[in-house]
C-alpha positions as a Markdown table, in Angstrom:
| # | Residue | x | y | z |
|---|---|---|---|---|
| 1 | Met | -43.1 | 12.5 | 68.1 |
| 2 | His | -39.5 | 11.6 | 68.4 |
| 3 | Pro | -37.3 | 14.6 | 67.4 |
| 4 | Asn | -34.1 | 12.8 | 68.0 |
| 5 | Arg | -34.7 | 10.3 | 65.2 |
| 6 | Glu | -35.4 | 13.0 | 62.6 |
| 7 | Gln | -32.3 | 15.2 | 63.2 |
| 8 | Gly | -29.9 | 13.2 | 61.1 |
| 9 | Gln | -32.3 | 12.5 | 58.2 |
| 10 | Thr | -31.3 | 15.6 | 56.2 |
| 11 | Leu | -27.6 | 14.8 | 56.6 |
| 12 | Val | -28.2 | 11.3 | 55.3 |
| 13 | Ile | -30.2 | 12.5 | 52.3 |
| 14 | Ala | -27.5 | 15.1 | 51.5 |
| 15 | Val | -24.7 | 12.5 | 51.6 |
| 16 | Ile | -26.7 | 10.2 | 49.3 |
| 17 | Ile | -27.3 | 13.0 | 46.8 |
| 18 | Leu | -23.6 | 14.0 | 46.9 |
| 19 | Gly | -22.7 | 10.3 | 46.3 |
| 20 | Ile | -25.0 | 10.1 | 43.3 |
| 21 | Leu | -23.5 | 13.4 | 41.9 |
| 22 | Leu | -20.0 | 12.0 | 42.4 |
| 23 | Ile | -20.8 | 8.9 | 40.4 |
| 24 | Leu | -22.4 | 10.9 | 37.6 |
| 25 | Gly | -19.4 | 13.3 | 37.5 |
| 26 | Thr | -16.9 | 10.4 | 37.4 |
| 27 | Ala | -18.9 | 8.8 | 34.5 |
| 28 | Phe | -19.1 | 12.1 | 32.6 |
| 29 | Ala | -15.3 | 12.7 | 33.1 |
| 30 | Gly | -14.6 | 9.2 | 31.7 |
| 31 | Ile | -16.8 | 9.7 | 28.7 |
| 32 | Val | -15.1 | 13.1 | 27.9 |
| 33 | Ser | -11.7 | 11.5 | 28.3 |
| 34 | Arg | -12.5 | 8.6 | 26.0 |
| 35 | Asn | -13.9 | 11.1 | 23.4 |
| 36 | Ile | -10.7 | 13.1 | 23.5 |
| 37 | Thr | -8.6 | 10.0 | 22.9 |
| 38 | Glu | -10.8 | 8.8 | 20.0 |
| 39 | Ala | -10.7 | 12.3 | 18.4 |
| 40 | Gly | -6.9 | 12.1 | 18.4 |
| 41 | Arg | -6.9 | 8.6 | 16.9 |
| 42 | Ala | -9.4 | 9.8 | 14.2 |
| 43 | Ala | -7.1 | 12.7 | 13.3 |
| 44 | Gln | -4.1 | 10.3 | 12.9 |
| 45 | Arg | -6.2 | 7.9 | 10.8 |
| 46 | Thr | -7.3 | 10.9 | 8.6 |
| 47 | Val | -3.7 | 11.9 | 8.0 |
| 48 | Gly | -2.7 | 8.3 | 7.2 |
| 49 | Thr | -5.6 | 7.9 | 4.8 |
| 50 | Asp | -4.7 | 11.2 | 3.0 |
| 51 | Leu | -1.1 | 10.1 | 2.6 |
| 52 | Ala | -2.1 | 6.7 | 1.3 |
| 53 | Glu | -4.6 | 8.2 | -1.2 |
| 54 | Ala | -1.9 | 10.7 | -2.4 |
| 55 | Gly | 0.5 | 7.8 | -3.0 |
| 56 | Gly | -2.1 | 5.9 | -5.0 |
| 57 | Arg | -2.9 | 9.0 | -7.0 |
| 58 | Leu | 0.8 | 9.5 | -7.7 |
| 59 | Ala | 1.2 | 5.9 | -8.9 |
| 60 | His | -1.9 | 6.2 | -11.1 |
| 61 | Thr | -0.7 | 9.5 | -12.6 |
| 62 | Gln | 2.7 | 8.0 | -13.3 |
| 63 | Leu | 1.2 | 5.0 | -15.0 |
| 64 | Leu | -1.1 | 7.2 | -17.2 |
| 65 | Asn | 1.1 | 10.2 | -18.0 |
| 66 | Ser | 4.8 | 9.2 | -17.7 |
| 67 | Asp | 6.9 | 8.5 | -20.8 |
| 68 | Arg | 7.0 | 4.8 | -20.2 |
| 69 | Gly | 3.3 | 4.5 | -19.3 |
| 70 | Ala | 2.5 | 1.1 | -17.7 |
| 71 | Asp | 6.2 | 0.1 | -18.0 |
| 72 | Trp | 7.2 | 2.7 | -15.5 |
| 73 | Arg | 9.7 | 1.4 | -12.9 |
| 74 | Pro | 11.9 | 3.2 | -10.5 |
| 75 | Ala | 15.6 | 3.6 | -11.5 |
| 76 | Leu | 17.7 | 0.6 | -10.6 |
| 77 | Thr | 20.8 | 1.0 | -8.5 |
| 78 | Pro | 23.7 | -1.2 | -9.3 |
| 79 | Pro | 25.2 | -3.3 | -6.5 |
| 80 | Ser | 28.3 | -1.9 | -5.0 |
| 81 | Val | 31.0 | -4.6 | -5.0 |
| 82 | Thr | 34.1 | -4.3 | -2.8 |
| 83 | Gly | 36.4 | -7.3 | -3.4 |
| 84 | Asp | 34.5 | -10.5 | -2.7 |
| 85 | Asp | 32.1 | -8.8 | -0.4 |
| 86 | Thr | 29.0 | -7.1 | -1.6 |
| 87 | Arg | 26.9 | -4.6 | 0.3 |
| 88 | Asp | 23.7 | -5.4 | -1.6 |
| 89 | Pro | 22.0 | -8.6 | -0.2 |
| 90 | Asp | 20.2 | -9.1 | -3.5 |
| 91 | Ala | 23.4 | -8.9 | -5.6 |
| 92 | Leu | 23.3 | -12.6 | -6.3 |
| 93 | Tyr | 19.8 | -12.4 | -7.7 |
| 94 | Leu | 20.5 | -9.2 | -9.7 |
| 95 | Arg | 23.5 | -10.6 | -11.7 |
| 96 | Pro | 22.9 | -12.1 | -15.1 |
| 97 | Ala | 22.8 | -15.9 | -15.3 |
| 98 | Ser | 26.0 | -17.7 | -16.4 |
| 99 | Ala | 26.2 | -19.7 | -19.6 |
| 100 | Ile | 27.4 | -22.8 | -17.7 |
| 101 | Pro | 24.8 | -25.6 | -18.0 |
């Protein structure tokens, strides 16, 4: 037998096993990191969905139960005019039409 050839065999096997464990550990850490990120995004989507549903329920309740019913509209704010300059960009469209043909 050749004892010199078998002396490094255990070391090579140990290095191969440690390499495999390193690859598995890295893959596991990546999976855990991605799951943590996805859980954070899911929590944000849940909050957004809850707020959107609450807004829809508020509008539905206002349409059904308010004094004006389906004619419910928010209160209009008059445009503020200072001289010839107006601060409201829609002031031209909010003014009544002139009687000039």
